[in-house]
N, C-alpha and C positions, 0 to 999 in steps of 0.2 A: 259553686263555682272557683274556678281556682284560678290565677293570673299567676303567670311566670314574666317574669323581667329578663330583660336580652342586656347582659355586662361586657363592656370592653374589655377586653382581655388586657389592656397595655394600662388601664387607667388605678389609681391607687386603691388600693383595701380598703381605705378609710372613705372611698365614696361610695362603697361598694351597700345597695339597697336591696335586699330580698324579698317581695313580701308575696303572703299565702293567705286566702281564705280558707282555709283549710283547719280545723283543731287537729285532727288525730296526727301520730307520728308513724308515715307508710318509711317503707323500703327509698333513700336516698336514689335518684334518679338523675345523670345527666348527661346531657347529649349534644351533639354539637348542631347547630342551627346553620343552613346551606350559606350563609356568608362567613366568612374564617374569622372573621375577626370580631366575634363575639361565640359567646359560650350561655344558652341557654340553662339557666337551673331553675328545674321543676318545682313546684312549692312543697313535695315530699321532703326534701332537703332541707329548706326552711322551717319546717314544722321539728323537726329533731330538733334541731338548734336555731341559735341566732347565727345569721352568716355575715353580719355586719360587726366589720371589727373594730372596739374600741379606740372611744378618740379622747384625748385629753389638754389640758389647757397648756398645762409644763413640763407632759412627760413626753420625749420621743423616743420613736423609733421600736415602738409597745407594736406588740402584734398576738395574736393567737396562733400561737406554730402550726397547728391543724389547719386552721382556714384556709391558711399559705400552700401547707402540701397537698390538702384534699382539692382544694382550686386546682393547682397545675398536674395533678396526676390525674383530675376525673375520677377518683376514685375514694372511696371512703375509708383511709388508714389509718388517721387517727380519729381520737373522740376530742369534740373541740371542746373548752372552757376548762382546760387541766392544766396544758403545760403555755406559759405566759414568755416572752422574753421583751427585753428595751434595753432604754438608758441609763442613768442615772435617774429614780425618782424622788431626789434630794427637793427640786422646789416644786413638787406636786402642791398644788393650791387645794383648799378646803372640799370645792367641787368633786380636785382629782380622789382623793383619797375616798371621799365618800364613797365614787362609781367602783371605787376598789375591793371595797369592804361591802356596800350593799348591793351592788350591780354583779360586779365577779365573784364576788362569795371570796377573794382572795384571803387563803389562812397560812400562805409561808413566800417567806421571799429569802431568793438565795442570794446573798451579795459576793463576787468574786473577787471586788477590788481589795487594793492593799491598805494598811494605819493610812500611811503619808497621804494618800486619796482622801480617806477619811476625812483627815488634818485638814485638809487645803480645801475641800468642799464646805467643811462646818466652818472654817475662818469667811469663805465666800459670802456664804448667806449672812454670816453673823452680822459683818460688814454693810450688806448690800438694805440700803433702806426701802427698797421695793419689795424685798423678801417677808411676809410676813406668817410665820409658821406659827400651828396651833400651839400653845403652852402644851411641854412637855414636864414631869416633875424633875428634878436637878436629881443625877446620881452624882454619887458617894463610891468612890474618887470620880469626878467629870470626866465622863464619857463623850469625845467630840460625835461620836454619829448618834448620842441619842436625841436632841435637839428637833434632827431628820428625820427623826423614824418613827411608822406611824402605829400611832397605840392602836391592838387589837389585831396585828400580825404579827406572827412567830419569825424572828429574824437567825439566819441562820449565816454568818460570816465565814469565809473560804478564803483566806488570801491567797488567790488559784496560782500567781505565781511568786510564790516564796521563796525561803531561804535556799531551797537545794537549785533553785530555777536562774534565784542569782549568782549562784557562785559559779552555777556552770557557766553562763554567761562571764563571768570575769575570768575565768579559766581559759578560756580563750585570750586575753588581752595580754601581750607583755609585760616582761617584769617591767621597765619604765612606765607603761601606760598605766599600771597599777597602784603604782606609787601615783601617779598625778592624780587617778581621781581617788585615790586617800587621799593626798595632802587636799585636795577642794574641797571634798567633805567634811574635813575636819575643818577646816576653813568656813564653811556655812554655805558653802558656794554648789546648794544641791544641783540646782540644773546644770552648772558646766559642769560637775562632776559626771552626771549620767551622763551628759552629751560625749564626753570621753569611750561611755559603752555602746550608746548609738552609732557614731561616728564608725568605730572601729571593729564591731560586732553586728550590733543589729540591724543597721542599716545592709551590710554585705547577706545578712541571713536572708533577709526578707520576712512578708508576713507568712508565706507556705513555711519557710524554715525556723521561726519562731514558735508558730504552731507545732511543726515536728519535736522543737527541744522541751515544749510546753507537756506534749505527750511523755518524750522519755525521761523527763527529770518529775515533773509535778503527778507521779503517781499517787501519793497521799492524799493529794487535794483533789485527785478526780473519786478516788475513794469516799472523801467526805461528801461531795456533790453527789453521788450514786446512794451513797447513804440515805440520804433526805430524800432522795427521786423516790428509793424503795418501798418508801413508808406510805401507804394508802393515806394517813391520817395526815400529808402533807398537803396532801390538794385540795383545791387549786395553788399553784406554785409559779412563783416571777421569779426570772435567771438573770440579772444584770451585774455588768460591771460600770464601765464609763459610758461609754458609747452603745454597750449593745452589741458591738459588731465579732471585737477579735476572741479573747476571752468565752464571751457569751454563744459565742460562734460556735466555738469547740466543743463545747459543753453538749449544746443544740447536733452538732453533726453525729457527737457518739451516741446519743440518745434515737437519733434518726435511720442511723445504720446499725443500730439495734431489734430494730422494728421493721429494716429490711426497703425501707424507705429506696426511691430509686436515686443514683447520685444528681440529676438533670434538678431533680425537684429538691435535695438539699441544698444545689448550687443556688436556683433560685430563691429558697426561703434569706439564702447567707444575704446576697445579691440585693435584697429588697433593703438592706439599711444603707448601703449607698443614697439612694433618692431619698431614704427619710433622715437623714444626717446632714443632707444640704443644706438648714437653717445655720446649722453651726459649724458648717466645715473652713470656711476662709477664719476663721478664731481657731479652731484645732489643727489649719496649718503652719499659725505661726507657730503653737505649741509645740508640735514635732519638728518643724525646725530650729527652734531652739534648744534641742537636745539632739540634734546632729541625725535627723533619721528626715528623708525625702521626702515631699507633699504624698506619692502613691501612698503613705502609711496613711492616709488620712481616708482613700479608698478602699473596696472588694475587687482584687484581684479575681481575674475571670475564671484563675485555672489553681487559687487556692482549693476549693473544695474537692475538685480530683487529684490536686495533689496530697492532701492530705489524706485520704482514704485510698487513696495506693500506696502513702508511708503504714496506716495502720494493718493493711492488708499484707503486703509487703513483709514489713517488720516483725508481725507477729500473729498472719496467720487469719486475723480480720477480727473482725471488733468483741466478739464474744472472749477470744481469746487473750483480748488485749484487755479488757477487765476483769478478768480473770487475773490476771498479772498484775493488775491495781489492788487485786482483794475484792472486786465484787463480785458474791459469788453467783455461780449457776440459778438458784432460788432469788436472789437479791435481781439478778436479770431477767429472769420469770415475772417476776414479779411486778416490776416497770414496764415492761411487753402488757401485763393484764391488763394494768391502769389506764396505759397511756393509749393504748392501740383501738381502734373502733371496735365495736361491739354494739 
């Protein structure tokens, strides 16, 4: 006897429940129900993998990329349980940490944030009486990231928008703007200094333009990320930045392009972040305003994926050629496809 569940297409994945009374893993089948607002997911899919998105107490914007892609395409393109994305997991509760380790068997976290972001998060959590993190042995010299890290998981820090990216943005400032930025930094007014860059460069470039700048100037960082992703021993992997939206979205976009996922499906996965990040949107808006950016930087533009994909194809001739330009070998690219693609 088998059961299948009709799932509304417009509901959050966190509410999906797939049930089955079959124990064997058959080939996954998905058919469209006569009601256009539902998709019938047959039990064979539930048997192959758990199709319910993981939920956490204090980790937002978390999802299994395979589930969003396979759902939106109604095809089995990615293997679930291998590639995850999220916002920062710094506030993960003991229960959250246990789920990452015991349920998801997470082995590696690729953290795309800057050193400044790590310091700020460490200060935030150390000063919050509501934050109770498991005790972690002290590091010598002191490491601001260490208290927020989960023992048992390997961390790969890749400052995705590193010095090359920052230098490229600063070069777009006038001499007077550079002088103002430098003087503000020297005086310790960091946010005011960043606002010079935000107002005069970043806001004008927009999120898609900044993604193009990242692709152009962060080739070493792209290679560092893909070195990890090409190693089967790294999986399951979680990729995150602060919100899990832009830098994380760019990395995931490159992986999905490599796997020949349709642009519409990549767009759906990217834009899913907008609803997931609603709980902290107002706080984020205040933060981005303070550094000279418009409110729209807190959202996921509808044309972001299409624009970035077109840039990769137009400038480099495709994602494989772009990754080769970054130093990611053909063998590494094939390894990622072999690991992450449905099999």
